[in-house]
C-alpha positions as CSV (number, residue, x, y, z in Angstrom):
1,M,23.1,-12.3,-6.8
2,A,23.6,-15.3,-8.6
3,L,23.1,-16.8,-11.9
4,V,21.8,-20.7,-11.9
5,D,21.7,-23.4,-14.4
6,A,19.4,-26.1,-14.9
7,D,21.6,-28.5,-12.6
8,Y,21.1,-25.8,-9.5
9,C,24.8,-25.0,-9.9
10,F,26.1,-21.1,-9.7
11,T,27.6,-20.1,-12.9
12,V,27.9,-16.5,-11.9
13,I,27.9,-14.7,-8.5
14,D,27.7,-11.2,-7.6
15,I,28.7,-10.4,-3.9
16,G,28.7,-7.4,-1.7
17,S,26.3,-5.0,-2.7
18,Y,24.0,-3.5,-0.3
19,G,20.8,-5.1,0.4
20,S,18.6,-1.8,0.2
21,N,20.1,-1.5,-3.9
22,S,17.3,-2.9,-6.2
23,D,17.9,-6.3,-7.9
24,G,18.1,-4.6,-11.2
25,G,20.5,-2.0,-10.2
26,I,22.8,-4.5,-8.9
27,F,22.4,-6.6,-12.0
28,S,23.1,-3.8,-14.5
29,N,26.2,-2.6,-12.5
30,S,27.4,-6.2,-12.0
31,L,30.2,-7.5,-14.4
32,L,27.5,-10.0,-15.9
33,G,25.0,-7.2,-16.6
34,Q,27.7,-5.1,-18.2
35,R,29.3,-7.5,-20.6
36,L,25.8,-8.6,-21.4
37,A,24.7,-5.0,-22.7
38,E,28.0,-4.7,-24.3
39,N,27.4,-8.2,-26.2
40,Q,31.2,-9.3,-25.0
41,L,30.0,-12.9,-23.8
42,N,30.3,-14.8,-26.9
43,L,26.8,-16.2,-26.4
44,P,25.4,-19.1,-28.7
45,V,23.9,-17.6,-31.6
46,P,20.1,-17.7,-31.7
47,I,18.4,-20.9,-33.0
48,D,14.7,-22.1,-34.1
49,L,12.8,-23.4,-31.3
50,P,11.5,-27.2,-31.9
51,R,9.1,-27.1,-34.8
52,A,8.5,-23.4,-34.7
53,S,10.7,-22.2,-37.5
54,L,8.2,-19.7,-38.2
55,L,9.1,-17.5,-35.3
56,G,12.6,-17.0,-36.7
57,P,15.8,-17.5,-34.7
58,M,15.3,-17.2,-31.3
59,P,18.1,-16.1,-28.4
60,Y,19.0,-17.6,-25.5
61,A,17.8,-15.8,-22.5
62,I,17.8,-15.5,-18.6
63,V,14.8,-15.9,-16.6
64,G,14.3,-13.0,-14.3
65,D,11.4,-11.8,-12.1
66,E,9.4,-8.4,-12.1
67,A,12.8,-6.7,-10.3
68,F,14.7,-7.0,-13.6
69,P,14.6,-4.8,-16.7
70,L,13.1,-6.7,-20.0
71,K,15.9,-7.2,-22.3
72,T,16.4,-9.7,-25.3
73,Y,18.6,-12.0,-23.0
74,L,16.6,-11.2,-20.0
75,F,13.1,-12.2,-19.4
76,R,10.6,-10.6,-16.8
77,P,6.8,-11.3,-16.6
78,Y,4.1,-9.4,-18.1
79,P,2.9,-6.7,-15.6
80,G,-1.0,-6.2,-14.8
81,R,-3.9,-8.0,-13.8
82,D,-6.4,-8.3,-16.8
83,L,-4.0,-9.9,-18.8
84,S,-5.0,-12.6,-22.2
85,I,-4.6,-16.3,-21.6
86,D,-1.3,-16.5,-23.3
87,K,0.5,-13.6,-21.2
88,R,-0.9,-15.5,-17.8
89,I,0.7,-18.7,-19.3
90,F,3.9,-17.1,-20.3
91,N,4.0,-15.6,-16.6
92,Y,3.2,-19.1,-15.3
93,R,6.0,-20.6,-17.2
94,L,8.2,-18.3,-16.3
95,S,7.7,-18.7,-12.6
96,R,8.1,-22.3,-13.1
97,A,11.5,-22.1,-14.3
98,R,12.5,-19.5,-11.7
99,R,12.1,-22.3,-9.3
100,I,15.3,-23.6,-10.2
101,S,17.2,-20.6,-8.8
102,E,15.0,-20.6,-5.9
103,N,15.7,-24.4,-5.2
104,A,19.2,-23.6,-5.4
105,F,19.6,-21.1,-3.0
106,G,17.6,-23.2,-0.7
107,L,20.2,-26.1,-1.2
108,L,22.8,-23.4,-0.1
109,A,21.2,-22.7,2.9
110,Q,20.6,-26.1,3.9
111,R,23.9,-27.3,3.1
112,W,25.9,-24.5,5.1
113,R,24.1,-23.4,8.1
114,I,26.1,-20.2,8.2
115,F,23.6,-18.5,5.8
116,Q,21.0,-19.3,8.5
117,R,21.9,-16.7,10.9
118,R,24.2,-13.4,10.5
119,I,27.5,-13.9,9.7
120,N,29.7,-12.5,12.4
121,L,32.8,-11.6,10.0
122,H,34.4,-8.9,8.2
123,P,33.0,-8.1,4.8
124,E,36.3,-9.2,3.1
125,Q,36.0,-12.3,5.0
126,C,32.3,-12.7,4.7
127,E,32.7,-12.4,0.9
128,K,35.4,-15.3,0.9
129,V,32.9,-17.5,2.7
130,V,30.2,-17.2,0.8
131,Q,32.5,-17.7,-2.5
132,A,33.6,-21.2,-1.1
133,C,30.3,-22.1,0.2
134,C,29.1,-21.9,-3.6
135,V,31.9,-23.3,-5.1
136,L,31.6,-26.4,-3.1
137,H,27.8,-26.6,-3.4
138,N,28.7,-26.8,-7.2
139,Y,31.4,-29.8,-6.6
140,L,28.7,-31.6,-4.7
141,Q,25.8,-30.9,-7.3
142,K,28.2,-32.5,-9.9
143,S,29.9,-35.2,-7.9
144,T,26.8,-36.7,-6.3
145,G,24.3,-35.9,-8.9
146,N,22.3,-34.5,-6.3
147,S,19.2,-32.8,-7.8
148,T,15.8,-31.2,-6.7
149,P,13.1,-32.1,-9.3
150,I,9.9,-30.0,-9.2
151,N,7.5,-31.5,-6.5
152,V,3.8,-30.6,-5.4
153,Q,5.4,-27.9,-3.1
154,D,7.4,-26.2,-6.0
155,E,4.2,-26.4,-7.7
156,R,2.3,-24.5,-5.1
157,D,5.1,-22.0,-4.8
158,S,4.9,-21.5,-8.6
159,L,1.1,-20.8,-8.7
160,Q,1.7,-18.4,-5.5
161,E,4.3,-16.6,-7.5
162,Y,2.1,-16.4,-10.5
163,Q,-0.7,-15.4,-8.5
164,A,1.3,-12.4,-7.0
165,M,2.5,-11.3,-10.7
166,Q,-1.3,-10.5,-11.3
167,N,-0.7,-7.4,-9.2
168,L,2.3,-6.3,-11.1
169,T,2.6,-2.7,-12.9
170,N,5.1,-1.9,-15.5
171,M,7.2,0.1,-12.7
172,G,8.5,2.4,-15.4
173,C,10.7,-0.1,-17.1
174,R,11.9,0.9,-20.5
175,A,12.3,-2.0,-23.0
176,S,13.6,-2.0,-26.4
177,A,11.1,-2.9,-29.4
178,D,13.3,-6.3,-29.9
179,A,13.0,-7.0,-26.3
180,Y,9.1,-7.0,-26.2
181,S,9.2,-9.1,-29.7
182,V,11.4,-11.9,-28.4
183,R,9.2,-11.8,-25.1
184,D,5.9,-12.0,-27.4
185,K,7.3,-14.9,-29.6
186,F,8.2,-16.9,-26.6
187,K,4.7,-16.3,-25.4
188,V,3.1,-17.7,-28.6
189,Y,5.6,-20.8,-28.3
190,F,4.4,-21.5,-25.2
191,C,0.8,-21.6,-26.5
192,M,1.4,-23.9,-29.7
193,G,3.1,-27.4,-30.9
194,D,6.2,-28.6,-29.2
195,G,6.1,-25.3,-26.6
196,E,2.5,-26.2,-25.3
197,V,1.6,-28.3,-22.2
198,Q,-2.3,-29.2,-21.7
199,W,-2.4,-28.8,-18.0
200,Q,-0.9,-25.0,-17.9
201,Y,-4.3,-24.1,-19.0
202,T,-6.3,-25.4,-15.9
203,T,-3.5,-24.5,-13.5
204,V,-3.4,-20.9,-14.7
205,Q,-7.0,-20.7,-14.8
206,R,-7.2,-22.1,-11.2
207,G,-4.5,-19.3,-10.1
208,F,-6.5,-16.7,-12.3
209,N,-9.6,-17.7,-10.2
210,R,-8.0,-17.4,-6.8
211,S,-6.3,-14.2,-7.4
212,T,-9.7,-12.8,-8.2
């Protein structure tokens, strides 16, 4: 499991959990998840979004999928099919943002073909190999300026992921009122002023029609 920044670099990695474990459980038990829950990472203080001071200071947050719990510092999509247009837009914008992490893993696997087959090493050695590959990946990203901007295929993947979100259920995830409030405020921001992009309505409507 990894936390990826906007430049496709791995900022935090967690290696060694069983593949059968849930993503949310791995995250909660990881050092990153524990430190975030205990507010021990010295995160930047919340700030106003551009031209949206009425929403109040908004926290920095991690973008996740439906496997993760909803927190003030961790977003997951709205579950359900019969969602309002603003909730569908939030889910779509979330899926677009998540393409960065998906692309980072894709770049990692393309650069180091060892990830394209079973790694025949002792688990301890395997962990060192993964760590080394992530470090080298970050070095190449920063030294060569290699990037992977969103292209047509990424846009299709984002739309497909958005369509899949329409079948989500709440999955019993219990979130705090503050977490729901923060997500709702970002939902509002994506449909107003500087947070809005005009093409999102056409794209979301097209995805909704295909899913139905």
